[in-house]
C-alpha positions, 0 to 999 in steps of 0.5 A: 257289418250289417246282416241283411236277410231277404224274407221273400218278395220285397221284405227284408230284415237288417240287423245293425252292428248295434244288434238293432233290427230294421224291417222293410215292407213286411209281408209275412202271412201269405208270402209264398217266398217267406222262409219256412220257420223264420221268426222275428226275435227283435224289431226296433223299426219298420220302414214302409214304402207304400200301402199295398198289402204285399208291403204293409200287411205284416206291420200291425202284427209286428207292431203289436209284438215289438212296439217298434218305431214305424216310418212311412208317409203321412197317410199310411202313418195316420191310417196305422194310428187309427188302427191302434198302432203306436210309434208311427211317425209320418214323413215325406219325400226329401225328409230325413229321420233317425230310427235307432242307429240308422237314419233314412231319407225318403225318395220318390218312386213311380208306382201306386199306393192303396191300402186294403181295409179289413173289409176289403175296401181300398183307401188312399195310401198317399204317394209311394216312395223309397228310402236311402239308408244312412248307416253309422259307418258312413255308407249309404244304400238305396231301397227303391220300393216298387217303382219304374225307372225314373230320371231323377234317380240320378239325383239320388246318386248326386245327393247320397252316392249309395254303393248298394241298391235294392231294385225290383226286377219282376216286371208287370207291377214294377220295372223289368230287368232292362229298366232296373239296368238303367236304374243301376246306371243312374244310381251308380251303386257297385252292388245290386240286390234284386227283389220283387221277382219270382213270387208269382208266375207273372213276375218274370224278371230274373237276376240272371237277366239283370246280371247280363245287362249291368257292370255292377255286382248282382247279389242274389240272396236266398230267403232266410239266409243272412248276407253281410254287408 
């Protein structure tokens, strides 16, 4: 079993059956939905979908403490290395890489990606992406990152057959529940974990709206409470 803990917004911690911990898009300080009192006891790898602060800003803190393997696009990994972060391995869409007991394939996403420098300037963060997570027991999950629905999601279904999908539903910066419902149909996963909603008032999409539009099971997680997959 994999213990999946939502840490608010699009930040997740996955504890594998080996005990290894994979963190996705860490936003800790300033995240209104980050569970009070939650502390990381282990981080073996970090996956980053794109360069925006609400997906990247916690990486340097966790990297300094745990020295994890870091997976992101080439541009983000180059930027992190320039900040003294170790073990950053750049990749690109379509590629597959092993991280601890997990392997991941980077996928397309429809979004933007700018990295905010320490002085407030924004620099190019490469193209945004998502990941297919390949677990040791043969199951696959799709982590969409920030994206709108796009027709090539059907290729993710054809290539990887994920039975779990993490989809943004908030609207404004990503697709809405209606777009996520189309994405769910294209991907074909039987279980959907909604994310990137409710963090700020403009992110108006809700899991209930998505639930009314799909036949898949919508799993609404509570920040800080593990769910067994």
